[in-house]
C-alpha positions in Angstrom: 47.5 -57.8 -42.2 44.5 -56.0 -43.9 41.2 -56.4 -42.3 38.9 -58.6 -44.2 35.4 -57.7 -45.2 34.3 -61.4 -45.6 35.4 -62.8 -42.1 33.9 -60.8 -39.3 35.4 -60.0 -36.1 32.1 -59.6 -34.5 30.4 -62.9 -33.6 33.6 -64.9 -33.2 33.0 -66.7 -29.8 32.8 -69.9 -28.1 29.6 -72.0 -28.1 28.1 -73.0 -24.7 28.0 -76.6 -23.8 27.6 -78.7 -20.7 30.2 -77.5 -18.2 32.6 -76.5 -21.1 32.3 -74.8 -24.6 31.5 -77.4 -27.3 32.9 -75.4 -30.0 33.2 -72.1 -31.5 31.5 -70.0 -34.3 32.4 -67.3 -36.6 30.6 -64.9 -39.2 31.2 -65.1 -42.9 30.0 -63.2 -45.8 30.1 -64.7 -49.3 32.5 -62.9 -51.8 30.6 -64.2 -54.9 28.8 -61.2 -56.1 25.5 -62.8 -56.7 24.9 -64.7 -53.5 24.3 -68.4 -54.0 21.6 -71.1 -53.3 23.1 -73.6 -50.5 23.2 -76.5 -52.8 26.0 -74.6 -54.9 28.3 -74.7 -51.8 30.7 -77.6 -52.3 32.4 -77.1 -48.9 33.6 -74.8 -46.2 37.0 -75.2 -44.7 38.1 -73.9 -41.4 41.7 -73.6 -40.0 42.5 -72.0 -36.7 46.1 -71.4 -35.5 47.1 -73.9 -38.2 44.6 -76.7 -37.1 42.2 -77.8 -39.6 38.8 -79.1 -38.8 37.0 -82.2 -40.5 34.2 -81.4 -42.7 32.1 -83.5 -40.3 32.8 -81.0 -37.5 31.4 -78.0 -39.5 27.9 -76.8 -39.8 26.3 -73.8 -41.6 23.8 -71.5 -40.0 21.6 -69.1 -41.9 18.9 -67.3 -40.2 17.3 -69.9 -37.7 18.2 -72.8 -39.8 21.5 -75.0 -39.3 22.7 -77.4 -41.9 25.4 -79.9 -42.0 27.6 -79.4 -45.1 26.4 -82.8 -46.8 22.9 -81.8 -46.2 23.3 -78.5 -48.0 23.8 -80.3 -51.3 20.1 -80.9 -51.7 19.0 -77.2 -50.3 18.3 -75.6 -53.7 15.5 -73.4 -52.4 17.5 -71.4 -49.7 19.5 -68.6 -50.9 22.5 -67.2 -49.1 22.3 -63.4 -49.9 25.4 -61.4 -50.7 25.6 -59.1 -47.8 24.1 -61.4 -45.1 26.6 -63.1 -42.9 26.1 -66.7 -42.2 27.3 -68.4 -39.1 29.9 -71.3 -39.3 29.8 -73.5 -36.4 32.8 -75.7 -35.6 32.5 -78.6 -33.1 35.5 -78.4 -30.8 35.2 -79.7 -27.3 36.5 -77.1 -24.9 36.2 -74.4 -27.4 39.1 -71.9 -28.0 41.1 -70.0 -25.3 40.4 -66.2 -25.1 43.1 -64.2 -27.2 44.2 -63.6 -30.7 43.8 -66.3 -33.1 45.0 -66.8 -36.7 41.7 -67.8 -38.6 41.3 -69.0 -42.2 38.2 -70.0 -43.8 37.5 -71.2 -47.5 34.2 -71.3 -49.1 34.1 -73.5 -52.2 31.3 -72.8 -54.8 29.9 -74.5 -58.1 29.7 -71.6 -60.5 27.6 -72.4 -63.7 29.6 -70.4 -66.2 33.2 -71.2 -65.0 35.2 -73.7 -66.9 36.7 -75.1 -63.7 34.8 -76.0 -60.3 34.8 -75.6 -57.6 35.8 -71.9 -57.3 37.5 -71.3 -53.9 37.3 -67.9 -52.0 39.9 -67.8 -49.2 39.6 -65.4 -46.2 42.4 -65.0 -43.6 42.6 -62.7 -40.6 43.7 -62.4 -36.9 40.6 -62.6 -34.9 40.1 -62.0 -31.1 38.2 -64.3 -29.1 36.7 -62.4 -26.0 35.4 -64.6 -22.9 31.7 -65.0 -23.1 28.9 -66.9 -21.7 30.5 -70.3 -22.6 33.8 -69.6 -20.7 34.3 -69.7 -17.1 33.4 -66.5 -15.1 36.4 -64.4 -13.9 36.8 -64.0 -10.1 37.5 -60.2 -10.5 36.2 -58.2 -13.4 36.8 -54.6 -14.4 34.2 -52.2 -15.6 34.8 -51.9 -19.2 33.6 -49.1 -21.8 34.5 -47.6 -25.0 34.6 -44.3 -26.7 32.9 -44.2 -30.1 35.8 -42.0 -31.1 37.6 -45.3 -31.4 35.3 -45.9 -34.6 35.8 -42.6 -36.3 37.4 -44.3 -39.3 34.5 -46.8 -39.8 31.7 -44.1 -39.2 33.5 -41.7 -41.7 34.0 -44.3 -44.3 30.6 -45.8 -43.8 31.7 -49.2 -43.1 29.9 -49.2 -39.9 26.8 -47.2 -38.8 26.3 -46.1 -35.2 24.2 -49.1 -34.4 26.8 -51.4 -35.8 29.4 -49.9 -33.4 27.0 -50.2 -30.3 26.3 -53.9 -31.4 30.1 -54.4 -31.7 30.6 -53.1 -28.1 28.0 -55.4 -26.7 29.5 -58.3 -28.7 32.9 -57.8 -27.0 31.2 -57.6 -23.6 31.8 -53.9 -23.0 29.2 -52.5 -20.4 29.6 -48.8 -21.4 29.7 -46.4 -24.1 31.4 -42.7 -24.1 30.9 -40.6 -27.2 31.5 -37.2 -28.7 27.9 -35.6 -29.3 29.0 -33.6 -32.4 29.9 -37.0 -34.2 26.7 -38.8 -33.5 23.9 -36.5 -32.3 21.9 -35.2 -35.1 21.0 -31.3 -34.9 23.6 -30.9 -32.0 23.0 -29.7 -29.2 19.2 -30.2 -29.7 18.6 -33.6 -30.9 15.0 -34.5 -32.4 12.9 -36.5 -29.6 12.7 -39.3 -32.1 16.4 -39.8 -32.1 16.6 -39.4 -28.2 14.0 -42.3 -28.1 16.1 -44.3 -30.5 19.1 -43.7 -28.6 17.5 -45.2 -25.5 16.2 -48.0 -27.3 19.7 -49.0 -28.6 21.0 -48.7 -25.0 18.2 -51.3 -23.9 19.0 -53.5 -26.9 22.5 -53.8 -26.5 22.5 -53.5 -22.6 24.9 -50.4 -22.7 25.4 -47.6 -20.1 26.0 -44.2 -21.5 28.9 -43.4 -19.2 30.2 -40.0 -20.5 29.6 -37.3 -23.0 32.9 -35.7 -24.2 32.9 -32.0 -24.7 35.3 -29.2 -24.9 34.3 -25.5 -25.0 35.3 -23.5 -28.1 37.1 -20.8 -26.1 38.5 -19.4 -29.3 35.1 -18.9 -30.6 35.9 -15.3 -31.9 39.1 -14.4 -33.6 39.6 -11.0 -32.0 38.3 -11.3 -28.5 38.3 -13.7 -25.7 35.2 -15.3 -23.9 34.5 -14.5 -20.4 34.1 -17.2 -17.7 30.4 -17.0 -18.1 30.5 -17.4 -21.9 32.8 -20.4 -21.5 30.6 -21.8 -18.7 27.4 -21.5 -20.9 29.2 -23.7 -23.6 29.8 -26.3 -21.3 26.3 -26.1 -19.6 24.9 -26.9 -23.0 26.7 -29.9 -23.0 25.8 -30.9 -19.5 22.1 -30.6 -20.3 22.6 -32.8 -23.3 24.4 -35.4 -21.1 21.4 -35.5 -18.8 19.0 -35.9 -21.9 21.0 -38.9 -23.1 21.2 -40.5 -19.8 25.1 -39.8 -19.1 26.2 -39.2 -15.6 29.5 -38.2 -16.7 31.3 -35.4 -18.7 34.8 -35.4 -19.9 36.1 -31.8 -20.3 39.2 -29.6 -21.2 41.3 -30.6 -18.2 45.1 -30.3 -19.1 44.0 -28.5 -22.3 42.8 -25.4 -20.2 46.0 -23.4 -20.5 46.2 -23.2 -24.3 42.3 -23.0 -24.5 42.6 -19.8 -22.3 45.6 -18.4 -24.1 48.2 -19.2 -21.6 51.6 -19.4 -23.4 52.9 -22.6 -22.1 51.1 -26.0 -21.5 50.4 -27.4 -18.1 53.6 -27.9 -16.5 54.9 -28.3 -12.9 54.1 -24.5 -12.6 51.0 -22.7 -14.5 50.7 -19.0 -14.7 47.1 -18.1 -15.2 47.9 -14.8 -16.8 45.0 -14.3 -19.3 42.3 -13.1 -17.1 40.1 -16.3 -16.7 41.0 -19.4 -14.8 39.4 -22.8 -14.7 38.3 -22.1 -11.3 36.1 -19.2 -12.1 34.4 -21.5 -14.7 33.9 -24.4 -12.1 32.1 -21.8 -9.8 29.7 -21.1 -12.4 29.3 -24.8 -13.6 28.9 -26.7 -10.4 25.3 -25.7 -9.8 24.4 -27.0 -13.2 26.2 -30.4 -12.7 24.5 -30.9 -9.6 21.2 -30.0 -11.2 21.7 -32.3 -14.1 23.6 -35.0 -11.9 26.5 -35.0 -14.2 30.0 -35.4 -12.7 32.6 -33.3 -14.7 35.8 -35.1 -15.5 38.7 -32.8 -16.3 40.8 -35.0 -18.8 44.6 -35.3 -17.9 46.3 -35.8 -21.2 49.7 -35.8 -22.6 51.9 -33.6 -22.0 50.3 -33.2 -18.5 52.4 -33.7 -15.5 50.7 -35.3 -12.4 53.1 -33.1 -10.3 51.7 -29.9 -11.4 50.2 -26.9 -9.3 47.1 -27.2 -11.5 46.4 -30.6 -10.2 47.1 -29.6 -6.6 44.9 -26.4 -7.0 42.1 -28.4 -8.6 42.0 -31.1 -5.8 42.0 -28.2 -3.3 39.2 -26.7 -4.9 37.2 -29.9 -5.0 37.8 -30.7 -1.3 37.1 -27.1 -0.4 33.6 -27.5 -2.3 33.0 -30.9 -0.8 31.6 -31.7 -4.3 31.3 -35.2 -6.1 30.7 -33.5 -9.3 34.1 -32.4 -10.2 37.1 -34.8 -10.7 39.4 -36.2 -13.2 39.4 -38.3 -16.3 43.2 -39.6 -16.6 44.2 -40.3 -20.1 46.5 -43.1 -20.2 48.6 -41.2 -22.7 50.2 -39.5 -19.7 52.1 -42.6 -19.3 53.3 -43.0 -22.8 56.8 -44.4 -23.2 57.3 -44.1 -26.9 55.4 -42.8 -29.7 53.0 -45.1 -31.8 54.9 -47.1 -34.6 52.9 -45.1 -37.1 54.6 -41.9 -35.9 58.0 -43.3 -35.5 60.5 -40.5 -36.0 62.4 -42.8 -38.7 59.4 -42.5 -40.9 60.2 -38.9 -41.4 63.5 -39.6 -42.7 61.8 -41.5 -45.6 59.7 -38.3 -45.9 62.8 -36.3 -46.7 63.5 -34.7 -43.1 67.2 -34.7 -42.6 68.6 -37.3 -40.3 70.3 -35.0 -38.3 67.0 -32.9 -37.8 65.3 -36.1 -36.6 68.0 -36.9 -34.0 68.1 -33.2 -32.9 64.3 -33.2 -32.3 64.4 -36.5 -30.0 67.5 -35.1 -28.2 65.9 -31.6 -27.7 62.7 -33.4 -26.2 64.9 -35.6 -23.9 67.1 -32.5 -22.8 63.7 -30.5 -22.1 64.5 -27.8 -24.7 61.5 -25.4 -25.1 59.4 -26.4 -27.9 59.4 -23.0 -29.7 63.3 -22.9 -29.5 63.2 -26.5 -31.0 61.0 -25.6 -33.8 63.4 -22.5 -34.7 66.3 -24.6 -34.6 64.5 -27.3 -36.9 63.9 -24.7 -39.4 67.5 -23.6 -39.4 68.6 -27.0 -39.8 66.6 -27.4 -42.9 63.7 -29.6 -41.5 60.9 -27.5 -43.2 57.2 -28.1 -42.5 57.7 -31.7 -42.0 60.2 -31.3 -39.4 58.0 -28.9 -37.6 55.2 -31.7 -37.9 57.7 -34.1 -36.2 58.6 -31.7 -33.5 55.0 -31.2 -32.5 54.4 -34.9 -32.5 57.5 -35.7 -30.4 56.8 -32.9 -27.9 53.1 -33.9 -27.5 53.3 -37.6 -27.7 56.3 -38.3 -25.6 58.0 -37.4 -22.3 61.5 -36.8 -21.5 62.7 -39.7 -19.2 63.4 -37.4 -16.4 59.9 -35.9 -16.4 57.5 -38.7 -17.2 54.7 -39.8 -15.1 54.6 -43.3 -13.4 51.6 -45.3 -13.1 52.0 -45.7 -9.1 51.0 -41.9 -9.1 47.4 -42.9 -10.0 46.9 -44.3 -6.4 46.2 -40.8 -4.9 44.0 -39.8 -7.6 41.5 -42.8 -7.4 39.2 -40.9 -5.1 38.9 -38.1 -7.7 38.7 -40.1 -11.0 35.4 -40.1 -12.7 36.6 -42.7 -15.3 39.8 -43.8 -16.8 40.4 -43.0 -20.6 42.2 -46.0 -21.7 44.0 -44.5 -24.8 45.7 -47.2 -27.0 47.2 -47.4 -30.5 48.4 -50.8 -31.2 48.5 -54.3 -29.5 50.7 -57.2 -30.7 49.0 -60.7 -31.4 50.5 -62.0 -28.1 48.8 -59.4 -26.1 52.1 -58.7 -24.0 51.3 -55.0 -23.6 50.4 -51.9 -25.7 53.3 -50.7 -28.0 53.5 -47.1 -26.4 51.6 -47.3 -23.0 52.5 -49.7 -20.3 49.1 -51.4 -19.4 50.8 -54.2 -17.7 51.9 -51.6 -14.9 48.9 -49.3 -15.1 46.1 -51.7 -14.6 47.4 -53.6 -11.4 47.8 -50.3 -9.8 44.3 -49.4 -10.3 43.1 -52.8 -9.3 45.1 -52.9 -6.1 44.1 -49.4 -5.3 40.3 -50.4 -5.2 39.4 -48.4 -8.4 35.8 -49.2 -9.0 34.8 -46.8 -12.1 35.0 -47.7 -15.9 38.0 -48.1 -18.1 36.9 -46.7 -21.4 38.9 -47.6 -24.5 39.9 -44.9 -26.8 41.7 -46.3 -29.9 43.8 -43.7 -31.9 45.7 -46.2 -34.2 45.2 -47.4 -37.8 41.9 -46.2 -39.3 41.6 -49.1 -41.7 38.0 -50.6 -41.9 37.3 -52.7 -38.8 40.7 -52.1 -37.2 38.9 -50.4 -34.1 36.7 -53.5 -33.5 39.8 -55.8 -33.2 42.2 -53.6 -31.4 39.6 -52.5 -28.9 38.9 -56.2 -28.1 42.7 -56.8 -27.9 42.9 -54.0 -25.3 39.7 -55.1 -23.2 40.9 -58.7 -23.1 44.4 -57.6 -21.8 42.9 -55.4 -19.2 40.5 -58.2 -18.1 43.4 -60.6 -17.6 45.7 -58.0 -15.8 42.9 -57.0 -13.6 42.1 -60.8 -12.5 45.7 -61.5 -11.7 46.5 -58.3 -10.0 
């Protein structure tokens, strides 16, 4: 279902009462292009999960004033502006249960030039109600954050501003924020002092903690020559300094992307041959004094197609223990537990794009049989898969594991002492919040909870980039994580 602009995800919550919620509220924008005096509103109808609410149970709040629907008929001097959301309050003892709700709203107006009245505007969406101040406090609660990368679609399209995104995180009850500086910091890596001041004003206003700055050195900065360990370190030091300036004590780095970043032919596997002259460990040696100086913990990202059973991980843990440092660790991205590609990248979709079915079947079989990716690509071209077939090959090899090689959530237990924060990658959650489509959070979250993990789980949404989709899907994920954590 397409996300509506007129019925907002933000602000959908229960209303506190004595002992239990006394109802719920939601934010609505008028669809009529001029805005309207309140006296022109004939009625507002609300239906949630098929249940309609009597007119007497509904109130309308604009600014600091609240009106019953009958009272509005005489309020001709108060105008509901076109872009200003109004709050619709519904009396409903006990409120709504946290979860995904099917919400319908009808706003009926008298419009002077229309030959029929009232004119109805109908809005319909699936909204997520998060537990809030009106609801019982959980016995156990995880620390939740989200990456602003989740909102890239909205930020690029202009449907949300940076402050809108921060306000949305606060509205859903997230405590932390993670960000890519190039995406939000003006004049990166040297933001104006006025912007830095604004950043901290936002953090105070929305009670958010900046948990991590996401970086990644451009190791291929020059086409015809490689960077030295010092040059690579200098690029990362720039981000460590910025993280310190913006109040971050975490930095998410290259991690399992080190091999391709350094020109190693194969990605991280059970055995990595550092044959290009520079290893991550040389870079760490140069970085650690600065990480300690700026008090920023460097978390190397473990991202699909990374294998937990790898010599790179063992060597890094050995390096950390030898140095006795708390300023280097890991940020496991939950893509390392992916069970199947996201729905939007279903191989069957490529048949519709003209890739022969035999090519699609070969690609999925080759990945399962652990055929080398370059060998598979050559075969795809021979079979007539073309560029679309090569694209599918890259997706399958980098968004899925062979069943004999996949990581298991239980392997997180031994990593917990070295985790800076957890990157909670997600693509799509169903309405019943049973689990994420591709990644088994029902298995992952209990492992972390039982292992005594005390850091942040930071949502990174990589699904549909339609307007406000991230706002809805991140809420779904964080509600599922809260439920799984409390029952673990």
